[in-house]
N, C-alpha and C positions, 0 to 999 in steps of 0.2 A: 244672670239675674241675681239680684241681691235678695237674700232671704231674711237677713236680720241686720239692721243698721241702727246705731245709736244705743246698743245695749250696754249694760254696766255690770261689773263683777267685783265682788269683794276681793281685796288683796289677800293673797295666801300668806299664812303665818311665816314670818321670816323673810318675806320679800323686801327688797331694799326700798328705801325712800325714793320719792320722785327726784328726777334730775334737778339740781338746784339752779337758781337763776344765773349763777356765774357760769353755768355750762354753755352759755351763748358763745363761749370760745370756739365751740365746734362749728360756728358759722364760717370760720376762716375768712373773716372780714379782711380786706386789704389793709396793709399798713398797721398791723396790730403789734404792740409789744416790742420785742427786741428784733431789730432789722439789721441785716447784713449791709455794710457800707458798699458803695460802688467799688468795682475792681481797682485795686491800687491805692485806695484812699485809706488813710489812717483815722477812721471815724467810726465810733461805736457808741450807741446810746440806747437807753431803755426807759420805758414808761411803766410804772407799777402803781395800781393794778391795771390790767388791760380791759377789764369790764367792771362797770359800776352800776348798781341798781339802788336808787334813792327813793324811799317811801316817805311821803310827807302828809301832814294833815292840811286840809284846805286853808289857805291863807297864812300858814305858818312856814317860815323859812327852813330850808334844809341845806346842808353843805357837806362836801366830801373833798378830800385831798388826793391829788395825783402826784407821785414823786417822779421827777425826771432826773436821770443820772447820766453823766458823761463818763463812760467807761474807757474812753480812748486816751491817747497820749497828747492830744492837742486841745486847746480851748475851743469851745463851740458857742454859737449864737442860736438861741431858741426863740421861735415865734409861734404862738399858739392861736388857734382859731376853731370855731365850731363849724360843723358840716352836717347836713341831712344825709340819710341813706335810705335806700329802698330794698325791699325783699320780695321776690316774685314767688308765685305758687310752687315753683320747682326748686326754690332755695337760691336763686341767682341774686347776688347782692351788687349794688352799685352806689357810689357816692353821688350826692345831689347838692345843688346850691342851697345854702342856708336860707330857710324860710320858704322853700319851694314845695314842701310836702305838708300834709295835714298834721302829721305828728311832730313837726319841727320843734326844737328847743329854742328857737330864735327869740321868742318873747317871754320865756320863762326861766332862762338860765344865763348867767354871766360868769366870768372867772377873772382872777387876778393872780399874778401879773400876766400881761399879754406877751412881753418880751423880756429876755434876760440872757446873761452870758454865764457859762459854766467853765471853770477851770478843769483840768484833768482830774478825774476821780471825785468831782464835786457833785452834790445833789441839790435840788431845789424843788419846793412844793408849789403846785398850782392849785389854788383853792376854787372849787366849783360852788357857786351860790345859786340856789333855785327856790322858786315859790310857785305854787299852783293854786288857782282859785277853784271855786265850786262850779265854774262855767267852762265850757269847752271840753276837749278830750281829757279823759281821766288819766291817760298814760301818754307820755311823750318819749321820743327816742332820737338819738343823734350820735355824733362822733366829736370828740375833742382831738384835733389833729395838731401835732407839734412838728414844725419843720426845724430840723437840726442841721445847721450849716457850720462848716469849719470857720473859725475866727482867724485862722492863720492863712496868710497869702500863699498860693501855690509856689513851689520852689521855682518853677519855670516862668511864673507870672503870666502864663498863657492859659486861657480857658477859665471856666467857672470854678468856684471853690466847691469842694466835695460837700454833698448834702444828702440827707435821708429824711424820712417822715415817719413819725410814730403816731399811733392812734389808740384811743381808748373809747370803747363802746359805752354809751351812757343811756340809762333808762331812768325816767322820773315818773312816779305814779302816786296818786292819792288812794289807790286801791291796795288793801293789805295783801301780802304774799299768799295768804291762804284762801283768798276769794277768787278762785279760778273756775273756769267752766269751758269745756270743749266737747265736741261731738263728732262722731264719724258720720260723714254725709254720703260716702260712697265707698264701695269695695269691689275690686275686680280681680280676677285671676285669668291669666292668659298663657297659653303655650308658646314657647319660643322655638319649638322644634326639638326633636329628640326627647330627652328627659328633662329639658330645661323649662322653667316656669317663672313668671313674674307675678307677684301679688302686690297690688297697689291700693293703699288706703288714702282717702281724701278726708282731711280733718279740718274742721272750722273752729276757730277760737271765738266762741260766742260771749266771752267775758270782756271785761274792760281793762285787763292787765295782760302783759305779754306772758307767754308760757313756753316751756320746752317740752317736746313730746319725744318719747322713745318707746320701743316695743318689739314684739315678736310676731312672726307670721308662721302659720303651720298649714299643712295639707294632710287630710286624713281620708281613708276610704270609708265606704258606707257602713262598715262595722266599727269605725272609730280608731282603727289602727293607723299610727302615724306613718306617712309616706315621705315627709320632708318638711323643711322649714328652717328658720333661723332669725337672726336679728335684723330688723328693718332699719333703714336709714333714719336718723333722728335729727331734730333741729328745732329752731325757734318758730313760733307763730305769733305775729303781731295782733293786737286787738282787732276783732272784726274781720280778720283775714283768714284765708284758707291755704293749706299746704298739702302737698302729696308726699307720701312716704312709701318706699318700695323695699321688697325683698326679692332678690333674683338668685336662683339656685337650681339644683337638680332634685328630682323627687322620683320615687318608684311609681310605676304605673299600676294603679289599683284597678280592680274590676268594677264596672258600674260607675255611677256618679260619685264624685268626691266632694269634700267640704273644705273650703279654704277659709281660714280664720285669721284675724288680726286682733291682737291684744295689746293695747297701748296705754302708756302711763303719761298722763298730762298734769300730774301733781295734785289731783283730787283724791279724796278718800277711796273712791272706787275706780277701777280700771275701765277703760273703754273697750268694748268688744264688738266686732263686726264679723258676719259670716256670709259666704256666698257659695253657691253650687258651682262646681267645675267638672267638665267632662273632657277627658283626654281625647284629642283628635285621633281618628282611626290611623293605625300604622299603615304605611305604604308597603307595597310588595317588597319582600326581602329585608325590611327594616327589623332589627332585633328588638325584642321586648324585654324589659327588665323585670 
């Protein structure tokens, strides 16, 4: 039973700032940044930065550069394209066809150049060009994918040339970075057997801009003494979407009902706080108590 959901708490003095937008790196999106080449291939390339967040005023253009570098010993051919991507409630990520999702960059972003060659140790910029109107979604997201293929023919002349793919996560929004809003919509605590417990918070991004959430979970006895807790999983929540975040660990068995708490930082001035009652299941005969 959830006893308190959607509560807020002032930040303690000295507490660190919210996780910045660039922390979407923790998403572990496929094909980001510096990728290892296929076995035996002399191919090494990098895209920098690997995450971009562009904030624009409605109707006004915005732009940002991505640097693609050939760090290998052979010339390469680069071909760039945009892609959609999706994010599930549990944080599972997948690429999608451009224009197939509601938040697609398909009609609001372009880039130049689309193809070019790089000599060994050469760099070249790809310029992203974007415009958002007052209509439609206030925030869009996607990926800039760069296929990097060896421009040198294989020594054996048999089989395809070595290739890899770099990716840059891109967000485009007309909402300022300080206009964020999230809420805890559910909190559960469940025994996993023995002294193990999982505390799960369900968080909804009720704002119009993407946010990154991180936080802590704790378990206390009826007297307020801490029994266990730690850092919860963290990650991105897209506008209007919901994510679940968990802490799994061991805790001491208190006497009587316990209180499970989640304190989350979504980038707002106040922290999000949720509480729920938790009762340890009865010990089976012969099971040791902590």
